[in-house]
C-alpha positions in Angstrom: -18.2 87.3 -224.0 -17.6 83.8 -222.8 -14.6 85.0 -220.9 -16.7 87.7 -219.1 -19.3 85.1 -218.1 -16.5 82.8 -216.8 -15.0 85.7 -214.8 -18.4 86.6 -213.3 -19.0 83.0 -212.3 -15.6 82.7 -210.7 -16.1 85.9 -208.7 -19.6 84.8 -207.6 -18.1 81.4 -206.5 -15.3 83.1 -204.6 -17.8 85.5 -203.0 -20.0 82.6 -201.9 -17.0 80.8 -200.4 -16.0 84.0 -198.4 -19.5 84.4 -197.1 -19.6 80.7 -196.0 -16.3 81.1 -194.2 -17.4 84.2 -192.5 -20.6 82.5 -191.4 -18.7 79.5 -190.0 -16.3 81.8 -188.2 -19.2 83.8 -186.7 -20.8 80.6 -185.5 -17.6 79.4 -183.9 -17.1 82.8 -182.2 -20.6 82.7 -180.8 -20.1 79.1 -179.6 -16.8 80.0 -177.9 -18.5 83.0 -176.2 -21.3 80.7 -175.0 -18.8 78.1 -173.8 -16.9 80.8 -171.8 -20.0 82.1 -170.4 -21.1 78.7 -169.3 -17.7 78.0 -167.7 -17.9 81.3 -165.8 -21.4 80.6 -164.7 -20.3 77.1 -163.5 -17.4 78.6 -161.6 -19.6 81.1 -160.0 -22.0 78.4 -159.0 -19.2 76.4 -157.5 -17.9 79.4 -155.6 -21.4 80.1 -154.2 -21.6 76.4 -153.1 -18.2 76.5 -151.4 -19.2 79.8 -149.7 -22.4 78.2 -148.5 -20.5 75.1 -147.2 -18.0 77.4 -145.4 -20.8 79.3 -143.7 -22.4 76.0 -142.6 -19.0 74.8 -141.3 -18.4 78.1 -139.4 -21.9 77.7 -137.9 -21.2 74.2 -136.8 -17.8 75.3 -135.2 -19.6 78.1 -133.4 -22.1 75.6 -132.0 -19.2 73.3 -130.9 -17.4 76.2 -129.2 -20.6 77.1 -127.4 -21.1 73.5 -126.3 -17.5 73.3 -125.1 -17.9 76.5 -123.1 -21.0 75.1 -121.4 -19.2 71.8 -120.6 -16.2 73.8 -119.2 -18.6 75.9 -117.1 -20.2 72.7 -115.7 -16.8 71.1 -115.0 -15.6 74.3 -113.2 -18.8 74.2 -111.1 -18.4 70.5 -110.3 -14.7 71.1 -109.4 -15.6 74.0 -107.1 -18.3 72.0 -105.4 -15.9 69.0 -105.1 -13.2 71.3 -103.6 -15.7 72.6 -101.1 -16.7 69.1 -100.2 -13.1 68.0 -99.7 -12.3 71.0 -97.5 -15.4 70.3 -95.4 -14.4 66.6 -95.1 -10.8 67.6 -94.2 -12.0 70.0 -91.5 -14.4 67.4 -90.1 -11.6 64.8 -90.1 -9.2 67.2 -88.2 -11.9 68.0 -85.8 -12.6 64.3 -85.2 -8.9 63.6 -84.9 -8.4 66.4 -82.3 -11.4 65.3 -80.3 -10.7 61.6 -80.3 -9.5 60.5 -77.0 -6.7 58.0 -77.7 -4.5 59.0 -80.6 -4.3 56.4 -83.4 -1.8 53.6 -82.8 -0.9 55.0 -79.4 0.6 58.1 -81.0 0.3 61.6 -79.4 -0.9 64.6 -81.4 1.4 67.6 -81.9 0.4 71.0 -83.1 2.1 72.8 -85.9 4.1 74.7 -83.3 5.3 73.3 -79.9 7.4 74.5 -77.1 10.4 72.1 -76.7 13.2 71.8 -74.2 16.8 71.4 -75.1 18.2 69.3 -72.2 21.9 70.2 -72.6 21.2 73.8 -71.9 17.9 73.4 -70.0 16.1 76.0 -72.1 12.9 76.0 -74.0 12.3 77.2 -77.6 9.4 77.3 -80.0 9.8 74.6 -82.7 7.9 74.3 -86.0 6.6 70.8 -86.6 6.8 70.1 -90.3 5.9 66.8 -92.0 7.2 68.2 -95.3 10.8 68.1 -94.0 12.6 64.8 -93.6 15.3 65.9 -91.1 15.2 68.3 -88.1 17.4 71.4 -88.0 18.6 74.1 -85.5 19.4 77.8 -86.1 23.0 77.4 -85.0 25.4 80.4 -84.7 29.0 80.8 -83.6 29.8 77.3 -84.7 33.2 76.1 -83.6 34.6 72.7 -84.6 37.2 70.9 -82.3 38.5 67.5 -81.5 37.8 65.5 -78.3 39.1 62.0 -77.6 40.0 61.6 -81.3 36.4 62.5 -82.5 35.0 65.6 -84.2 32.9 67.8 -81.9 31.1 71.1 -82.4 30.1 73.9 -80.0 27.5 76.5 -81.0 24.8 78.8 -79.8 21.2 78.3 -80.6 19.7 81.5 -82.0 16.5 82.8 -80.6 15.5 83.7 -77.1 15.0 80.6 -75.0 13.1 80.3 -71.8 15.1 78.9 -68.9 13.4 76.1 -66.9 12.7 76.4 -63.2 15.8 74.3 -62.1 18.2 76.6 -64.0 16.6 79.7 -62.6 16.9 78.3 -59.1 20.6 77.4 -59.7 21.4 80.9 -60.9 19.6 82.4 -57.9 21.6 80.2 -55.4 24.8 81.1 -57.2 24.1 84.8 -57.3 26.6 85.5 -54.5 29.4 83.6 -56.2 31.7 84.9 -58.9 29.7 85.1 -62.1 30.9 83.3 -65.2 30.6 84.8 -68.7 26.9 85.0 -69.5 27.0 83.2 -72.7 29.1 80.3 -71.5 26.1 78.4 -70.1 24.4 78.8 -73.4 27.0 76.9 -75.4 25.8 73.5 -76.8 28.5 70.9 -77.3 27.9 67.6 -79.1 29.9 65.1 -81.1 29.4 65.3 -84.9 27.3 62.3 -86.1 28.1 63.0 -89.8 28.3 65.9 -92.3 25.8 66.7 -95.0 26.1 68.9 -98.1 23.4 71.4 -98.6 23.0 73.3 -102.0 21.4 76.7 -101.7 18.8 77.7 -104.4 20.6 81.0 -104.9 24.0 79.4 -105.7 25.4 76.3 -107.4 28.0 75.8 -104.6 27.2 73.3 -101.8 27.8 73.9 -98.1 29.0 71.3 -95.6 27.0 71.2 -92.4 27.4 69.2 -89.2 24.7 66.9 -87.9 24.5 66.3 -84.1 22.3 64.4 -81.7 20.6 66.1 -78.8 18.1 65.1 -76.1 14.9 67.1 -76.4 11.5 67.0 -74.6 8.1 68.0 -75.7 5.2 67.1 -73.4 5.6 63.5 -72.4 7.9 62.8 -75.3 11.7 62.6 -74.6 13.8 61.6 -77.6 17.4 61.7 -78.8 17.1 63.5 -82.1 19.4 64.3 -85.0 19.7 68.0 -86.0 21.4 69.6 -88.9 23.1 72.8 -87.9 21.6 75.3 -90.3 21.0 79.0 -90.9 17.4 79.5 -90.0 17.6 83.3 -89.4 15.1 84.0 -92.1 12.6 81.5 -90.7 9.9 82.2 -88.1 11.2 79.5 -85.6 14.8 78.6 -84.6 14.0 74.9 -84.5 12.3 72.6 -87.0 11.2 69.1 -86.2 10.9 66.8 -89.3 9.5 63.4 -90.1 12.4 61.5 -88.6 11.5 62.8 -85.2 7.8 62.2 -85.7 8.1 58.7 -87.1 6.3 56.1 -84.9 5.8 58.7 -82.2 3.4 61.5 -83.1 0.9 62.8 -85.6 0.4 66.5 -86.4 -2.7 68.6 -86.3 -1.7 71.6 -88.5 -4.9 73.5 -87.4 -3.6 73.9 -83.8 -0.6 75.0 -81.8 0.9 74.0 -78.4 -1.2 70.8 -78.0 1.5 69.1 -75.9 3.1 72.3 -74.5 2.2 75.9 -73.6 3.3 79.1 -75.3 5.8 81.2 -73.4 
């Protein structure tokens, strides 16, 4: 009997222990679930906050972009108005320059194109006056080099149709009854070589040696001995180019006009 009571008491005690452990385990499980739920809720809250901050940041960027566009638009308008003002001032300056009676510093005014005379062959050609070029050049063809009195000389033809001056026309008229010389002989230009220059073409890496000569030329009241590079100007609009070395201390250029000191052919 005693043994039975002891066994019953032991079983009851064990049952009580099992029930307590299960209760504790149940509470721990519920607490873990609550903790996980709170963690998830906190992460969701953080994500919502980050999303809201990003939306605000995007809005602020859009506002900055809009502001920058407005500033660029204003700057473009200001630049356009400034350009118009500069063009207007330049046109007024050129007008004033062309209408002023004496040229500044006793210089004459040349147009962007002038009719010049090559004295050695007494012919006139259109020449482009270009302040962007340092040296002057001629469209020379049939170039022949030779030696005279121990110095290097060249003879060549000047490409382009020149206009003979009155004296040359009269000479030819008076000599019409005499035996005629070859027609192109009178058109040869002969001059000593001042120096040689090397010109590198944009289309090739090789350089080309070109002769530089001095010739007497006249344009209006200007008569000067000028250096010319013998070049291929067949692709240019004018056979002669007058550069800054010719213009220096002599003339100014009004690019809005032509034939100020000469007349077109």
